[in-house]
N, C-alpha and C positions, 0 to 999 in steps of 0.2 A: 504494500500500500504506500502511496505517496503522502506527503504531509497534509494534503487536503482531503484525504480519505478515499480518493479514487485509485484505480490500479495504474501502476506505471505502464508506459507504452513507448514503443519506438515511433518516431515521427512518420515513418512510412516504410516502403519496401527496401529502399537503399539502406536505411538504418539497420533493419533486420539482417539483410544479406551480409553487410560488412561486419556486423557484430558476430553473427553466426560463423562467418568465414574466419574471423579473428579467433574464435573459440577453436575452430578446427585446425587452423594453421599454427602449429606449435613445434616444440622441440622434436617430436616424433617424425615430422616431415623432413627435418634437417639432419638429424644424426642417426635415425634408424632406417628411413626409406632408402637412401643411397646405399647403405651397407647391405640391406636385404636384396636390393636389385643387383648389386655386384655379385653377391654370393649365390643367387638363384637364377642365373641365366640372363641377366640384363634385360634385353628387349622383351623376352617372353614373360618375365616377371611383370614388367610394366603393362603388357597387354592383359594379363590375368587380373592385375590390380584394377585396371580401368573397367573391365567387364564386371567385376564384383562391386565396384563403387556405384555403377549405374544400375545395378539390380538390387542386391541386398542392402548396400549403403543407402540408396535412394528410398527403399521401403522403410528402413528404420528412421531416417530423418523425417519422412512424411508422417509416420505414425506418431512420433514424439511431438512434432510441431503441432499436429492436429489435436492431440490430446491436450496440449497446453492451451491452444486458442479456444478449444471447445469448453474447457472448464474455467479458464481465466485464473488458474491456480498453479503454484509450484508443486513439485512431485508428490508430496504427501497428500495435500488436498486434492490434487488431480486424481490420484488413485482412489481415494475415499469418496470421490463424487459418484463412483459407480458401485458403491457398497462399502460398508465399514467393517467387513469381516477381517479376520486375522491375516489372510493371504494378501488382501489389498493393502492393509496397513504395512505389512512387511515389505511389499513391493515398493510402496511410496517411500518408506524410510531408508531402504537400501539405496534407492536413487538419490535420496537427500544426503546420506552419510558419505557416499563415495567422493563427491567433491570436497567434503570437509576433511577427508583423509589425504586426498591427492594434493590439494593446493599448498599445504605446508612444505612437503618435500619438493614439490615442483618449484616452489619459490626459492628453496635452497639452491637449486641448479640455476635459477634466475640470478641469484647472487653471484654464483661463479661467473656467469656471463658478464655481469657488471664489473667484476674484478678484472677480467681480461680486457674488457673495453677500456677501462681506466688505465691498465698497464700499457696498452698500445698507445694511448694518448700521451702518457707521461714517460714511459721507459723505452719505447721502441720495440722491435720484434726479436732482437737477439736473445734477450733473457728468457724468452718463452720456448726456445728451441730445445732446451734440455728437459728430459722427462721429469727430472727432479723438481722443476718449477711447480708443476701441478700437484705432485705428491706432497711437496713441502707446504703448499697452500692448504691442502686437505688436512695435513697434520696440525695446522695452526687453528685451533678452535676459535680463538678470539677474532681472527680475520674473517673466518667463515661466517660467524654470527653477525659481525658488523655488516658485511655486504648483503647477507640475507635480510637483515632488518631494513636496510636502505631499499631493497627491492619491494618488500611488503608495504613500506610506507607509500611508495609510488602507487602501488596497486590500490591500497585502501583509500587514498585521497581521491582517486578516480571514482571508486565505488561510492564514496561519500556524496559526490555531486549528483548521483542518480543515474537513471537509464538514459534519458535524452542528453542531459548536460554533461554526463560523465562518460559512460560506456560508448554511447553512439557517437558523441563528438570525437572522442579519442580514436575510435575505430575508423571514422571517416578521414581522419588525418593520417593515422599510422598505416592502414592497409594499402593505400595507393603508394606510399613511400616504400613500404616493404616490397611491393610488387616491382617497382622501378629498380630498387637495389638488387633484387633477385635476378632480374633480366640483365642488368649491367654486369653483375658478377659472373653469371652464366656465360655471357658473351666473352668476357675476359678469360675465363677458364678454358673455353673452347679454342682460344687463339694460342695457347701455350704449345711448345714443341711436343709432338707426340700425342696431343690431347684428342685428336680426331678419332684415334683408335678407341678411346673411351666413349666418345659420342656414338660411334657405330655400335659398340657393344651394348650401350644403354638403350638406344632407340630402335634398333633393327632386331625383330624377334628371330631367334634361332630355335626352331621347334625341337631340335635334337637335345636341347638343354631342359626341356620340359620334364617335370616330375611331380609326384604327389606333394612333395615338400614345397614346390613352387606355389601350389595352390594354398597350402596350409600357411605358409609365410605371408603371402599376399592377403589372405583372408584376415589374419591377425592384424597386420599393418593397417588395412582398410578400416577395420573395426575401431581401432584406437585413434586413427588419424582423423576420423570424421566426428569425434566427440560424442559417439553413440553411448547411451546408457550411463551418462554421468549426471543426469538431472538438468544439464544445461539447455538442451533443446526443448524440453517441456517448459522450463522457465521462460526462455526466449519466445517460445510459441505463445505463452500467455501474455506477452507484451506485444504481440502482432495484432494489428488492427484487422477488423473483419473484412475490409475491402482489399487487403493485401493479397496479391496472387501467390498462393502458397506453393503451387507446383513450380512456377518459374523461379521463385525465390530459392526453392530447394535445388533446382538445377544449377542455378548460379553459384550457390554455396559449394556444390559438388565440383563445378568447373574450377572455381577459385582455388579450392583445396588441392585438387589434382594438378592444376597448372603449377602451383607453388612447389608441390612434391617433385614434379618433373624438373622444374628449374633448380631445385636443390640437388637433384641427381646430376644435372648439367653443370652445376657449380663444382661439385665435389668429385664425381667419378672421372671426368677428363683430367682434373688437376692431379688426382692420385695416379692415374695412368701415366701422365707426364712425369711425375715425380719418381715413380717406381719402375719406369720402363715398360709399362703395359701389363702389370700383374694385378688382376682384380683382388687377389687374396690379401693384398697389402692394405685393403680398405677395412679398417676396424669399425666396431660398432660403439655407440654410446659415448661416454665422456672422453675416452681415449682418442676417438676420431676428432671431436671438436676441440679438445683442450691440449692435445699432444700432436697428432698427425697434421692437422690443418695449420697450426702455427709454424711447424717445421716447413711445410710447403710454402707458406707465405714468405718466410725468410729467404727461401731459395729462388724466389721469382722477383722480377723487377717490380718496384713499387710495393714491396711486401707489407710495409707498415700501413700504407693507405688502404690496401686491400684488406688487411686485418681489421682496421677500424670499421670499414664498411661492412665486413662480414659480421662482426660482433654487434654492430648497430642493428643489422637485420635480425640476428638471432635474439637480441634483446626485445625487439618489437614482437617477434613471434612468441617468445616466452611471456611477455607482458599481456598480450591480448588473450592468450589462453588462461592465464592466471586470473585475469579480470572476470572472465566468463565463469570460471570455477567458483570464485569468491561470490559473485552475484547470485549463483544458484543457492548458495548457503544463506546469504543475507535474505533472499526472497523467502526461504523456508522459515527463518526466524520471524520475519514480518507476518507471514500468513498463519503460522501455527501457534506462535506465542503472543501475537499482537504487539510486538515491539516496534518502535519507530525505526526509521532508517539509521539515524545516528547511533542509537543504542545497539542495533543489530550489527552495524559495521564495527563498532568498538569491541563488542564481544567476539566477533569473528576474528578481529585482529589479535586479541589475546589468545584465542585457540591456535591461530596460525603461528604466533610467536612461540608458544609452548611446544607444539609438536615439531615445528621447524627447527628449533634449537636442539631438540633431541636428535634429529637427523644430522645436524651439523656436528654434534659431539660424537656421533657414531663412528666418525673417522679418526677420532683421537681419544678424548677422555673416556668415552663409553665404547671404545673399540672392542672390548671383551664381551660386550652385551650382544649376543648373536641369536635372536629368536629364529628357530628352525635352521640354524647354521648360517643365517644371512645377517649382513649389516643392517642397521636400523632403517636407513633409507631404502635399501633393497627389499626389506620385509614389508614396508608400507606399500611399495610398488607391487610386490607379489600379492598382497592382500587385496588391493583394489583392482589391479589390472587382470590378474590371473583368476581370482576367485569371485570377487563381488560383481564386476562388470558383466561377465557372461550371464550370471544369475539375474542381474538387474534387467538385462536385455530380454532374457527369457520371460521375466515377469511382465514386461511391456507387451511382448507378443501374445502371451496368454490373456492379458487384460483386453487386448483388441479382439482376439478370436472368441473369447468366452463371455466377456462381460459387455463390452461396448458393441461388438459386432462390426465386421468390415463395412457393412452398408452405412453405418453411422459415421465412420471415418470418411467414407466417400462423400457423404452429404456435406460434411464439414469442409472438405477440400473444395467441393464444387460450388460452395457459396461464392468463391472468388476465382476459381480456376476451372479450366476445361478437363483437367485430369487425363492427359493424353496417354499416360502409362498405367491406366487403371487396371487393365487385364494383367499386366506384369506385376503390379502391386499385389493383386489378389493371389496370383500364382506363387510368388516368392513367400508371402506371409503364410499362406496355408500349407505349402509343401516343402519349402526349402529353409525357412528361417530357423526352425528348431534344430534340424540336423546340422546346419552350419554353426549354430551356437554351441552345439555339443562338440564339434570339431575344435572350435576356438578354445573352449574350456579345457578339454583334454590336452591339446597341444601346448597351451599356456602353462598348465601345471607341469607337464612333462619337461618343458623347456626350463622352467624355474628350478627343477630338481636335477637338471642335467641328464635326463633320460634320453632326450633328443636335443638337437642344437638348431635353434632358429635365429 
């Protein structure tokens, strides 16, 4: 609720599209997508990813956005609008708790990005070429906490200003800049010596490299990249005006997210090919890619410091827009379920983020011996949310539509403002494919977390 008692809303279609795209375009696009593409066949991985995004991804985005707009509530209230039984309440609260657990550790990584951006601005690129620079930073609990707190203050200030004046205004400013930076860095990367071999590997499908793991890896990446089952799309859907074309908005979010993922691949894969002499296995995943490999590449190319600054500005924008969306999903739940005002909800969310985030920071140093399920604290939160809770949350959404709301009601909601061109596809995927695909995501995610398979 806003200060006058009415529900927050985006000003129009553009506000929703850029805010939802900002939620989707995050660290996963930049440090996980290029790695998976390199490991699972390049062009064939990209082709499978796009097919899954325009089918299963489209279906989930449409479902969540429609539920939000239909009910005008955040996840808990949205689920309970169709019955207050235990299953509905559980589904709503799982969707609400996921962002509450994700955004603290996600913001820790956002703090790492800010630290590197500051280092490029003040120290140059040489100091970051040694592996020990990153490990030394992780070992320094005070430094980590400091940059983490700076990141969450930026996040919370934007949330404090509300949906239109905060989230939407920042998204309209940041997302076009992010896109321009991504295009510029991709073009630069493709001009490096030997880079075109990486471009061909990434863009041209080689069907001989297709395997079941290509599908599994692409499915998992698509699921996390589009911000499905995090409470975000239900919340943002509840801010969507009735006249906003839901289907075209969804298509534009899909396109924006996929284009940025492709640009991330074109930024990173050609650069790694150039740096390694054409060896895709040199492309690491996660923090080591962003905070060790990429700084080494930047230092060894012309204008490396400038490129490093632009790269970490882009990554900061990607991390910030996603963290804003996660935080807003939580603040909306506090407002709807507890009747708190926006200021109180934002302050309490800030305290939760600080507490859980500092735990993740200290998991690399002071609390290094605390290893739930044999994992570091940050990795444990990631496993709990991404591997366990999100597939269950998505399953709850599918069951809510299939058994409580019914597909026909979702179609009616969409067709208030849209022609629903992919209506038959939506029905088919939701009825016959969604639950088996979610089972694959759940099993592969758990198996990967415990090292039984490697994705």
